[in-house]
N, C-alpha and C positions, 0 to 999 in steps of 0.2 A: 508707623506700621498699623493696618488695621487688624484684629483679633482675629483668628480662625474660627469658622463657624462652629459651632456647638454640634457634637454628632446626633445630638435630639431633633435640633433644627433640620439637619440635612435628611433624616430619618422621618420627622414630620412631613416636610415638603412632600417627599417621595410618597407616603399615604395620602396627603391631599390632593396630590395631582392622582393619584389612583382611584381616590373613591369619588374625585369629579369626574373622574372618566367614566365612573361605572355607576353613579348615581344622579349627576349634574352637578351644576356650579353651587347650590343652596344646601342641597342636603348631603353633598360628598362632603364639604370641610365638618359638618356637624358629627358624622360619622365618624371620622377621621379624629376629631377630637376626643372620641370616648376612648382612644387608647393613649392619648396623653393628656390627661386631667390634671397633673400636676404642672403643668404650663400656664403662667398667667394670662388669663385673659387677652389682654393688649397686646400681649407678646404676639399670643395666636392667631389674631385678627391682622396683623403686620406681616405672618406669615402667610396667611392665606393671600392677603393682597400681593403678597413677594410673588407668589406661584401663578396667580390669574395674569399679573403683569409680565413675567417672562414668557410664558405661556401666549399670551397677544404678541409680544417681539418676535416671539418665535415663528408662529402663524404669517406674520408681517414680512419677518424674513424671507420664509421659504415661498412667498408670494412672488415677492420681488427675483429673486433667483430662478424660481421654474417656472416659466412662462405657461400659462392653460393654454391648451389646443385648440378650444374653443374662441379665443382672443386673440387672431392673428398678429403679428407684429407689422406694425407699419410700413410702407414700403419703403427701400434705402434709395433708390434711385428714378429718376425719371423713366426709363425704361421699366422698370419695375412696376411703376403708378400706372402707363399705360397698357401693360398687359393686365394687370388687376382691372382697370376698365374694361377690357377685352375679353375677360374670363368667360367659360363658357357656361351656361345657363344648362346644367347637364338635364332637368328635367322637360325644360322646352323643347332641347335637342332630340331628346329621348321619344319625347310624342309626335314630333314631326316624322322620325323614323318609321315610327309604327305606325303614323296614317299612311306613309309612303307604302310600307310593306302590304298594309291592308288594299289599298289601290291597286297596286301591284295583281294582289291576290284575285280582287275582283272582277279585273279585265280577264286573269285565265280563267272565269268560271263562268259557266252560261245556265240559264235556268229554261228547263225545258217547259213546254203548255201545264204539265201537271204539277210542277214546283219543284222537281228532283234537281240535283246540280250535277252540269256534266262538266266535263275537262275540255276548255276550248284549246288554252295551250299551255300543253304539260312542262315546259321548260321556262314559262314564265311563272306557273304554279312552285314550280321547284325552288325557281329563285326568290319569291315571295317569302318559301318555307325556310329559306337558309336566311334570310334577312330578319325574319322573326327570332331566327335561335340567335342570332347575333346580338338582336335586342335584347333578348332574354339574358343573353351571358354578360351582355354591359349592367343590365339593372342587378343582377348577382353580384358582382364583381365591387360596383358603386356601394350596394350594400353591406358586403364584409367590408369594405374601407371604412365605412360611416360605423358598424360596429366596433372595428379593431380602434378608433379613433375615441370613442364611450367607453372602452376596456382599460385603456391609457389614462384616461381623465379619471378613473373609478381608482387606476393605480396610482396616479399623482395624490388623489387624495387621501388614498390608503399610507402612500409615504409621508404626506405631512403629518398626517394622525401619527404613524408611529416614531416621526422625529419628535412629536409632541410629548410623547411617553416616557421618554428617555430622560436622563437626568442634565440640566443644565450644560454641564461640560461637554457631553456626549452631542447634546444636541448642537451644540456652537461647532465642533467638530464634523459632523453629518454636514450642517450647511454651508461650511466651507470645501467641503469635497463637494457638493451639489454647485457651489458656485465655480469650482474648477471647471468639472465635466461641462456645464453649460456654456463657461467661455471658450473651451476648447472646439465644441461642436458647434458653436455661433458667433466666432472673433468678429463679424461685423457689428455685430448689435453692441458689443462692448466697447468698442472706439469712440470716444468722445473728443 
C-alpha cells in the first residue's frame, strides 16, 4: 500500500498550480518555490512535473468529454449525411432574397425625366419593403445565433479552466459529472 502524500506536497501542488495560472508555466513554479524553500530541489522538480502532467491530462479528458461546438460531430446515418450535403448556404440564400426584394422595388418605382422617384405600383413597393424587413429579421436572428455559439464556446473554455484550477480529486469528480451529462444529452454518440 503506497504512503499517503505529505501535507506539504498537497499544499505545494496547489501553490504551483495557482502560480502557474497567474504567472505562467516557467515563472509560476519559481514563485511558488519561495514558499517551500525547505523542499529538496529534486522533489520540487518532480512535484512541478506531476502538476503539469495532471493539468495536461485534465485538458485532454475535458476535450474528450465536452465536444466543441465549432467542430460538429460527424453524421451518424446516411440520411444525416445527405442532409449535411444539402445544408442551406445562409449567406447565398440571403443574398438571393435581398436581390429579389431590390428587383421588386425597382419595378414598383419609376423615374421622371428630372430624376425624381415616382411610385408606379404601391402594392408591389409595400411587398418589397416587407421582403426587406423579413431579410433583416433573418440576418439579425442568424447573427444572434452566431453570437450565442461564441458565448457558449467561451463558457466551455472557462469551465475547462475552472476544472483545471481545482485539485485533482475535484477535477476527476467534475469530469465524471460532465461525462454523465454528455452521455444523457447525446446517447447516440456514446454507443460503440
